[in-house]
SEVOVEX-997999 format. One record per residue (C-alpha): residue in one letter; x, y, z. Coordinates in nm, 3 decimals, decimal comma. Example, Ala and Ser with C-alpha at 12.3 -4.5 7.8 and 13.67 -1.06 7.14 Angstrom:
<sites>
 type      c1      c2      c3
    A   1,230  -0,450   0,780
    S   1,367  -0,106   0,714
</sites>
This chain:
<sites>
 type      c1      c2      c3
    M  10,453  18,076  -5,689
    T  10,194  18,336  -5,656
    T  10,373  18,533  -5,390
    L  10,696  18,550  -5,213
    P  10,755  18,543  -4,841
    L  10,941  18,871  -4,804
    T  10,902  19,221  -4,676
    L  11,074  19,556  -4,767
    D  11,203  19,819  -4,520
    R  11,092  20,162  -4,630
    T  11,294  20,340  -4,363
    S  11,627  20,181  -4,481
    P  11,865  20,397  -4,693
    V  11,898  20,091  -4,933
    P  11,687  20,145  -5,244
    L  11,372  19,926  -5,268
    G  11,492  19,757  -5,583
    A  11,818  19,653  -5,421
    Q  11,637  19,533  -5,118
    L  11,406  19,320  -5,314
    A  11,680  19,161  -5,525
    G  11,868  19,084  -5,195
    R  11,554  18,924  -5,038
    V  11,519  18,703  -5,345
    R  11,884  18,591  -5,332
    E  11,821  18,506  -4,963
    L  11,530  18,287  -5,058
    I  11,741  18,111  -5,315
    G  12,023  18,066  -5,083
    R  11,806  17,913  -4,803
    G  11,641  17,677  -5,045
    T  11,302  17,838  -5,024
    L  11,334  17,894  -5,396
    D  11,484  17,607  -5,595
    V  11,604  17,575  -5,953
    G  11,314  17,569  -6,193
    D  11,071  17,743  -5,963
    R  10,849  18,007  -6,140
    L  10,832  18,342  -5,968
    P  10,542  18,583  -5,957
    S  10,505  18,826  -6,246
    T  10,654  19,177  -6,190
    R  10,306  19,308  -6,196
    A  10,180  19,061  -5,933
    L  10,483  19,114  -5,716
    A  10,460  19,484  -5,723
    L  10,090  19,474  -5,628
    D  10,173  19,231  -5,342
    L  10,440  19,444  -5,197
    G  10,280  19,783  -5,263
    V  10,565  19,921  -5,490
    S  10,571  20,022  -5,846
    R  10,622  19,768  -6,120
    T  10,944  19,942  -6,208
    I  11,110  19,838  -5,876
    A  11,007  19,482  -5,931
    E  11,148  19,494  -6,291
    Q  11,483  19,633  -6,177
    A  11,515  19,364  -5,917
    Y  11,447  19,087  -6,163
    D  11,668  19,241  -6,427
    Q  11,952  19,247  -6,174
    L  11,913  18,886  -6,076
    V  11,890  18,777  -6,444
    A  12,220  18,957  -6,512
    E  12,379  18,784  -6,213
    G  12,256  18,442  -6,341
    W  12,019  18,363  -6,043
    L  11,702  18,407  -6,253
    E  11,615  18,347  -6,619
    A  11,327  18,504  -6,825
    R  11,163  18,241  -7,043
    R  10,960  18,366  -7,332
    G  10,588  18,296  -7,273
    S  10,667  18,117  -6,944
    G  10,764  18,394  -6,700
    T  11,071  18,428  -6,475
    H  11,220  18,111  -6,326
    V  11,509  18,037  -6,086
    A  11,818  17,947  -6,295
    A  12,082  17,857  -6,028
    S  12,119  17,789  -5,653
    P  12,434  17,827  -5,439
    L  12,612  17,522  -5,317
    R  12,460  17,435  -4,985
    N  12,625  17,219  -4,713
    E  12,407  16,916  -4,657
    T  12,542  16,863  -4,314
    P  12,279  16,939  -4,055
    R  12,336  17,272  -3,885
    R  12,447  17,261  -3,526
    S  12,302  17,484  -3,266
    H  12,651  17,564  -3,147
    P  12,967  17,558  -3,364
    P  13,196  17,250  -3,286
    R  13,485  17,333  -3,053
    S  13,827  17,309  -3,204
    A  14,068  17,040  -3,099
    R  14,265  17,293  -2,889
    D  13,952  17,458  -2,734
    T  13,956  17,239  -2,426
    G  13,920  17,494  -2,161
    L  14,249  17,387  -2,023
    V  14,553  17,592  -1,968
    R  14,827  17,448  -2,195
    L  15,169  17,402  -2,011
    D  15,360  17,461  -2,348
    T  15,720  17,541  -2,397
    G  15,687  17,865  -2,581
    T  15,462  18,097  -2,390
    P  15,676  18,349  -2,181
    W  15,607  18,527  -1,866
    I  15,581  18,902  -1,930
    D  15,627  19,125  -1,618
    P  15,322  19,357  -1,606
    R  15,536  19,624  -1,436
    H  15,703  19,703  -1,763
    R  15,403  19,771  -1,980
    D  15,507  20,136  -2,006
    G  15,805  20,041  -2,210
    W  15,585  19,867  -2,466
    R  15,350  20,171  -2,486
    R  15,655  20,414  -2,529
    A  15,780  20,202  -2,817
    W  15,452  20,229  -3,013
    R  15,404  20,602  -2,938
    E  15,744  20,664  -3,094
    V  15,648  20,461  -3,403
    S  15,336  20,663  -3,429
    T  15,548  20,974  -3,480
    L  15,754  20,844  -3,753
    E  15,710  20,877  -4,135
    P  15,661  20,533  -4,285
    P  15,863  20,444  -4,601
    A  15,688  20,546  -4,933
    G  15,762  20,213  -5,093
    Y  15,892  19,861  -4,979
    P  16,141  19,887  -4,706
    D  16,494  19,730  -4,721
    P  16,445  19,350  -4,784
    C  16,691  19,265  -4,504
    G  16,522  19,485  -4,244
    V  16,543  19,833  -4,103
    P  16,918  19,920  -4,106
    E  16,921  20,078  -3,764
    L  16,754  19,762  -3,616
    R  17,018  19,547  -3,772
    E  17,289  19,769  -3,639
    A  17,141  19,748  -3,283
    L  17,112  19,373  -3,312
    A  17,468  19,327  -3,415
    D  17,567  19,520  -3,099
    H  17,314  19,312  -2,898
    L  17,430  18,987  -3,018
    A  17,805  19,079  -2,951
    R  17,718  19,161  -2,595
    T  17,482  18,879  -2,504
    R  17,581  18,586  -2,734
    G  17,949  18,666  -2,809
    L  17,851  18,656  -3,181
    A  18,066  18,903  -3,366
    C  17,873  19,003  -3,682
    T  17,794  19,310  -3,887
    A  17,449  19,460  -3,980
    D  17,519  19,334  -4,336
    Q  17,514  18,973  -4,215
    I  17,164  19,015  -4,045
    V  16,817  18,955  -4,204
    I  16,521  19,053  -3,997
    T  16,246  18,782  -4,023
    S  15,887  18,738  -3,898
    G  16,011  18,480  -3,646
    T  16,233  18,166  -3,639
    T  16,014  17,950  -3,878
    D  16,008  18,240  -4,131
    G  16,388  18,260  -4,115
    L  16,418  17,881  -4,160
    R  16,179  17,904  -4,468
    Q  16,385  18,175  -4,626
    L  16,711  17,981  -4,581
    L  16,571  17,647  -4,707
    T  16,432  17,835  -5,006
    V  16,775  17,945  -5,119
    L  16,972  17,642  -5,019
    G  17,068  17,367  -5,268
    P  16,897  17,035  -5,288
    G  16,898  16,775  -5,002
    P  16,709  16,677  -4,704
    L  16,688  16,869  -4,374
    A  16,817  16,667  -4,069
    V  16,612  16,753  -3,763
    E  16,664  16,654  -3,397
    D  16,413  16,398  -3,288
    P  16,241  16,462  -3,049
    G  16,258  16,815  -3,175
    Y  16,083  17,140  -3,294
    R  15,768  17,033  -3,488
    A  15,735  17,369  -3,668
    A  16,077  17,325  -3,824
    V  15,965  16,989  -3,976
    M  15,646  17,141  -4,100
    V  15,825  17,419  -4,271
    A  16,061  17,196  -4,449
    R  15,788  16,956  -4,571
    G  15,574  17,265  -4,673
    L  15,874  17,357  -4,914
    G  15,870  16,997  -5,060
    R  16,200  16,903  -4,877
    S  16,238  16,580  -4,709
    V  16,321  16,541  -4,344
    V  16,558  16,311  -4,164
    D  16,486  16,236  -3,797
    V  16,816  16,232  -3,599
    A  16,814  16,087  -3,248
    V  16,920  16,318  -2,949
    G  17,089  16,172  -2,649
    P  17,250  16,317  -2,331
    A  17,556  16,402  -2,535
    G  17,360  16,566  -2,816
    L  17,282  16,480  -3,168
    D  17,376  16,133  -3,307
    L  17,581  16,230  -3,600
    H  17,559  15,883  -3,748
    G  17,193  15,973  -3,835
    V  17,282  16,287  -4,025
    P  17,296  16,184  -4,396
    P  17,610  16,317  -4,603
    D  17,369  16,452  -4,869
    A  17,183  16,671  -4,624
    A  17,155  17,031  -4,714
    A  17,131  17,142  -4,358
    V  17,100  17,014  -4,005
    Y  16,869  17,199  -3,762
    V  16,984  17,205  -3,399
    T  16,901  17,388  -3,075
    P  17,240  17,353  -2,882
    A  17,194  17,593  -2,604
    H  16,886  17,418  -2,470
    Q  16,757  17,137  -2,680
    H  16,397  17,153  -2,758
    P  16,222  16,972  -2,584
    T  16,464  16,746  -2,378
    G  16,649  17,046  -2,229
    V  17,004  16,896  -2,276
    T  17,292  17,133  -2,372
    L  17,518  17,025  -2,659
    P  17,868  16,983  -2,497
    A  18,179  17,151  -2,640
    G  18,317  16,823  -2,781
    A  17,987  16,747  -2,955
    R  17,974  17,099  -3,101
    V  18,320  17,063  -3,254
    A  18,229  16,713  -3,394
    L  17,905  16,857  -3,548
    L  18,094  17,134  -3,713
    E  18,364  16,894  -3,850
    H  18,090  16,656  -3,986
    A  17,928  16,970  -4,144
    R  18,250  17,069  -4,308
    R  18,345  16,741  -4,435
    H  18,006  16,706  -4,608
    D  17,935  17,070  -4,696
    I  17,622  17,083  -4,468
    V  17,471  17,400  -4,343
    V  17,414  17,400  -3,966
    V  17,105  17,593  -3,851
    E  17,130  17,711  -3,495
    D  16,800  17,793  -3,337
    D  16,896  17,993  -3,034
    Y  16,541  18,041  -2,909
    D  16,573  18,093  -2,525
    S  16,946  18,104  -2,453
    E  16,890  18,427  -2,226
    F  16,743  18,211  -1,950
    R  17,018  18,007  -1,777
    Y  17,029  18,001  -1,407
    D  17,330  17,789  -1,301
    V  17,596  17,967  -1,505
    A  17,608  18,245  -1,760
    P  17,441  18,192  -2,094
    L  17,653  17,951  -2,313
    P  17,813  18,106  -2,623
    A  17,631  18,063  -2,956
    L  17,745  17,769  -3,165
    A  17,790  18,028  -3,457
    T  18,084  18,168  -3,263
    L  18,289  17,861  -3,351
    D  18,227  17,879  -3,733
    P  18,030  18,177  -3,859
    D  18,094  18,061  -4,216
    R  17,916  17,724  -4,165
    V  17,643  17,807  -3,912
    V  17,325  18,010  -3,983
    Y  17,204  18,159  -3,663
    L  16,832  18,213  -3,587
    G  16,706  18,442  -3,307
    T  16,361  18,544  -3,191
    A  16,181  18,817  -2,983
    S  15,904  18,563  -2,899
    K  16,059  18,434  -2,569
    S  16,151  18,773  -2,429
    V  15,899  19,035  -2,559
    A  15,590  18,861  -2,697
    P  15,523  18,568  -2,942
    G  15,261  18,783  -3,099
    L  15,521  19,038  -3,203
    R  15,629  18,788  -3,478
    L  15,989  18,927  -3,513
    G  16,310  18,739  -3,535
    W  16,658  18,757  -3,705
    L  16,883  18,548  -3,914
    V  17,275  18,581  -3,908
    A  17,442  18,421  -4,212
    P  17,756  18,451  -4,431
    P  17,732  18,720  -4,684
    S  17,661  18,504  -4,982
    T  17,357  18,352  -4,812
    V  17,225  18,694  -4,700
    E  17,264  18,812  -5,063
    A  17,060  18,523  -5,192
    I  16,794  18,578  -4,926
    S  16,790  18,939  -4,991
    D  16,722  18,880  -5,365
    L  16,443  18,637  -5,280
    L  16,276  18,891  -5,048
    R  16,324  19,165  -5,301
    R  16,118  18,961  -5,556
    T  15,854  18,827  -5,314
    H  15,797  19,126  -5,101
    D  15,757  18,887  -4,799
    L  15,892  19,132  -4,545
    P  15,843  19,173  -4,175
    S  15,617  19,472  -4,073
    W  15,794  19,807  -4,068
    P  15,616  19,940  -3,762
    T  15,708  19,634  -3,565
    Q  16,071  19,656  -3,657
    R  16,071  20,018  -3,557
    A  15,895  19,936  -3,219
    Y  16,139  19,655  -3,139
    L  16,435  19,887  -3,216
    A  16,284  20,142  -2,970
    M  16,250  19,858  -2,700
    L  16,613  19,775  -2,756
    R  16,739  20,129  -2,728
    D  16,508  20,206  -2,431
    G  16,632  19,902  -2,228
    H  16,277  19,756  -2,238
    V  16,387  19,417  -2,372
    G  16,680  19,388  -2,122
    R  16,435  19,473  -1,825
    L  16,179  19,203  -1,947
    I  16,461  18,945  -1,975
    R  16,602  19,015  -1,625
    S  16,273  19,014  -1,445
    A  16,155  18,685  -1,639
    R  16,494  18,529  -1,551
    R  16,430  18,582  -1,170
    V  16,086  18,428  -1,206
    Y  16,196  18,136  -1,408
    A  16,492  18,070  -1,181
    A  16,253  18,053  -0,880
    R  16,012  17,822  -1,058
    G  16,285  17,611  -1,177
    A  16,423  17,562  -0,831
    A  16,077  17,454  -0,708
    V  16,047  17,208  -0,997
    E  16,389  17,060  -0,919
    R  16,284  17,028  -0,547
    D  15,962  16,850  -0,624
    L  16,024  16,653  -0,953
    P  16,281  16,411  -1,079
    V  16,459  16,656  -1,312
    E  16,772  16,531  -1,504
    G  17,033  16,810  -1,523
    P  16,998  17,176  -1,461
    V  16,679  17,365  -1,543
    A  16,709  17,626  -1,800
    G  16,469  17,816  -2,014
    M  16,092  17,819  -1,925
    Y  16,013  17,444  -1,927
    V  16,152  17,116  -1,815
    A  16,140  16,774  -1,971
    L  16,059  16,482  -1,727
    P  16,146  16,130  -1,853
    L  15,877  15,906  -1,682
    S  15,756  15,560  -1,716
    A  15,446  15,509  -1,928
    G  15,234  15,479  -1,623
    Q  15,373  15,795  -1,461
    T  15,322  15,981  -1,781
    R  14,949  15,885  -1,799
    G  14,898  15,978  -1,431
    A  15,078  16,308  -1,470
    V  14,863  16,409  -1,770
    R  14,548  16,293  -1,590
    A  14,621  16,473  -1,274
    A  14,717  16,794  -1,463
    K  14,396  16,779  -1,658
    E  14,185  16,744  -1,328
    A  14,370  17,059  -1,210
    G  14,284  17,246  -1,514
    F  14,585  17,208  -1,729
    E  14,698  17,042  -2,061
    L  15,034  16,878  -2,012
    P  15,233  16,783  -2,324
    T  15,407  16,459  -2,349
    L  15,758  16,393  -2,489
    D  15,595  16,176  -2,755
    E  15,419  16,476  -2,914
    Y  15,769  16,616  -3,006
    A  15,905  16,284  -3,137
    R  15,864  16,135  -3,486
    S  16,082  15,827  -3,511
    H  16,236  15,794  -3,168
    G  15,944  15,777  -2,918
    R  15,982  15,849  -2,546
    T  15,775  15,851  -2,241
    G  15,747  16,148  -2,011
    V  15,608  16,489  -2,000
    V  15,717  16,847  -2,086
    F  15,615  17,095  -1,813
    G  15,616  17,456  -1,948
    F  15,594  17,701  -1,656
    G  15,648  18,036  -1,841
    G  15,295  18,168  -1,931
    L  15,147  18,101  -1,587
    S  15,060  18,327  -1,299
    D  15,216  18,227  -0,959
    A  14,895  18,063  -0,836
    E  14,860  17,860  -1,158
    F  15,216  17,751  -1,141
    E  15,186  17,631  -0,779
    R  14,869  17,442  -0,858
    A  15,022  17,272  -1,176
    L  15,345  17,171  -0,995
    A  15,144  17,026  -0,700
    A  14,928  16,817  -0,946
    I  15,221  16,680  -1,143
    A  15,440  16,615  -0,844
    G  15,166  16,424  -0,657
    A  15,094  16,210  -0,956
    V  15,461  16,135  -1,011
    R  15,513  16,037  -0,634
    N  15,210  15,823  -0,649
</sites>
C-alpha cells in the first residue's frame, strides 16, 4: 500500500503521533487494512501527511508494541492482527427489544405516585446531602436508625412485633430472597403457581431447584409442598397474581406443615397496604415469627427504582445473612437508606400510601362495576379468569387501545390458566379509563 486514506487534525490537542496511531487502528478495525497488508514506509507516510518521519516512527512503534503491526526485516511493516468483527450485516437502525413495543404495559408492579407529594422526595435527598457518609463499609444489616424506624413501622402497620436486630435492609424483595436462599440448607424452593416469576429466577440462579405448587381459592395446595423443601415462598395477603387472600385456616395449616417438616416459610408482603374493603390483614409472620421470614419493599409505596426492601427473620438467620454480607459487601446504597429513613420520619411514605389507596380504591370500584371480578379488589391490579376466546379478545382490544395486557399464563409454569391480569397502578386517569373501556368491551362481546 503506497498511501493510507487518513488525515490528521493539527488543531487538535491530541499529539500527531497519537492521532496517526489511532487512525491506523481504525483502518484495521474497519477492515480497510487486513492481516498481512504491507504499510507504507515511515519516510513515505511522513512525506504523504506532511509530518516529520519521527512522528510516523512513533506511531508505528506504538502499534508494533500493541501487536497490531509487525516489522519484518527487509520486508517493511505489515498488519499483524485484526479485531474480531461481527459478520452480521449492519442495520440502519438497532433492532427493537422484545419489550420496546410502544405499548403501555398494564403490569402488576408499577405504582401510582401522587405528584403533589414530590416535595417530600426532594426534602429527603436534601437531608442526605448534608450528612457525612461512612468512611468504610456500613453496617451489613443496614443503617441502625432505619432498622429502628422500620421495627416501629411494621408494629403499627402490620402487627409484626420485632426488634431492629431482626431486620436486614435489602435492595428489594428478590435481593432479600437471594440472601436467604444462600444461607439456607439444601432442598428445593416451593413456589406458588401461578406466582412471582422473579422468585423462581432467583432460586434457579443460585442452582436451587423449584417445585411449582398449585394455588386455588383456598390458597396453596399443601400436598404439592415436598417434605424435603428448604423453603416455601408465599404471598398470603394478596396472592400474586390471582389476588386471592390466604384464609386463616389455610395459614395455620401451612405453618403446621412447615413445622412438621422443618421448612422455612417466606412471606412476600409486597402490597399489603392497599386493601379497600377491610383493614390490611395481619402478616403471616405474626403467627409464627420463628418459622416465617418476612420480606417487605418500598417499591409499591415510594418507587420501584429506589431498590430498597427489608427482611425480618429469627436471630440465627439474621446472623448468618449478616456474616454473608460482611464477606461479600453486597450492601444496599447508604444514601438510599438514609433518604428512605427521612421519608419515614417526615411522613412522606404515609402520605404516598394514603393518596394511592384512595386512587386504587376508586379504580378498583370501577373495575368491579365493569368486569367479572372474583372476590374483592386489592392492591393495584386485578386477575380476571376468562375463557380462551375472551382472553385473546381482551389482549387484542387492549393492544388496539395502546396497552400490553398480561395473561395469567405468563405467571404460570405447571398449572396453566386462561385469563388476564389488569394492572391499573402506573396509569394516568385518562389511560385507566381508556384501558378499562377496551378490556370491558372485549369481555362483553
